[in-house]
C-alpha positions as CSV (number, residue, x, y, z in Angstrom):
1,M,93.4,77.9,98.7
2,M,94.0,81.5,97.9
3,I,97.4,83.0,98.4
4,E,97.5,86.7,99.3
5,S,100.3,89.1,98.4
6,K,102.3,90.9,101.1
7,D,100.4,94.2,100.2
8,E,97.1,92.5,100.7
9,E,98.2,91.1,104.1
10,R,99.4,94.5,105.3
11,A,96.4,96.4,104.1
12,G,94.1,93.9,105.7
13,S,91.5,91.7,103.9
14,P,88.3,90.2,105.1
15,A,89.9,86.7,105.4
16,R,92.8,88.1,107.5
17,D,90.6,90.5,109.6
18,R,88.1,87.8,110.6
19,G,88.5,87.0,114.3
20,R,91.1,89.7,114.9
21,R,90.7,92.3,117.6
22,P,89.3,95.6,116.4
23,E,92.4,97.7,117.1
24,T,94.5,95.5,114.7
25,A,91.8,94.7,112.1
26,G,93.1,96.1,108.7
27,R,96.6,96.6,110.1
28,R,99.8,94.6,110.1
29,Q,99.8,91.4,112.1
30,V,101.0,91.6,115.7
31,V,103.8,89.2,116.7
32,L,105.0,88.6,120.3
33,L,108.6,87.3,120.2
34,I,109.7,85.6,123.4
35,E,113.4,85.0,123.4
36,D,115.9,85.2,126.3
37,N,118.9,85.9,124.1
38,E,119.1,89.6,123.4
39,T,121.0,89.2,120.1
40,D,118.5,86.7,118.8
41,R,115.6,89.0,119.9
42,H,117.0,91.8,117.8
43,L,117.8,89.6,114.9
44,Y,114.5,87.8,114.6
45,G,112.5,91.0,115.6
46,G,114.2,92.9,112.9
47,L,113.5,90.3,110.3
48,L,109.8,90.1,111.3
49,W,109.5,93.9,111.3
50,Y,111.2,94.2,107.9
51,N,108.7,91.7,106.5
52,G,105.7,93.7,107.7
53,F,104.9,92.5,111.2
54,D,104.4,94.7,114.3
55,V,106.8,93.0,116.7
56,F,106.7,93.1,120.5
57,H,109.4,91.5,122.7
58,A,109.5,89.6,125.9
59,E,112.7,88.3,127.4
60,D,111.3,85.3,129.4
61,G,108.3,83.1,129.6
62,E,106.7,84.9,132.6
63,T,106.9,88.3,130.9
64,G,105.8,86.7,127.6
65,I,102.6,85.4,129.2
66,E,101.9,88.8,130.7
67,R,102.5,90.5,127.3
68,A,100.3,87.9,125.5
69,V,97.4,88.7,127.8
70,E,97.9,92.4,127.4
71,L,98.6,92.5,123.6
72,R,96.6,89.5,122.3
73,P,99.0,89.0,119.4
74,D,97.9,87.3,116.2
């Protein structure tokens, strides 16, 4: 098993890009964070963003499903 560095993950690699939608291939991974607590949403979203992810939020399950269909997160 090959371990990729953070820089390789962010820059995109053939292993990471395989199966990803064209608009995110070679970019940071897209994460959809579904959390009803606003404080936790900001905390976890900030940590994910700081570690190189593109983060989108949803405040409940129904909105989360709609955003997942729209965004197709990784």
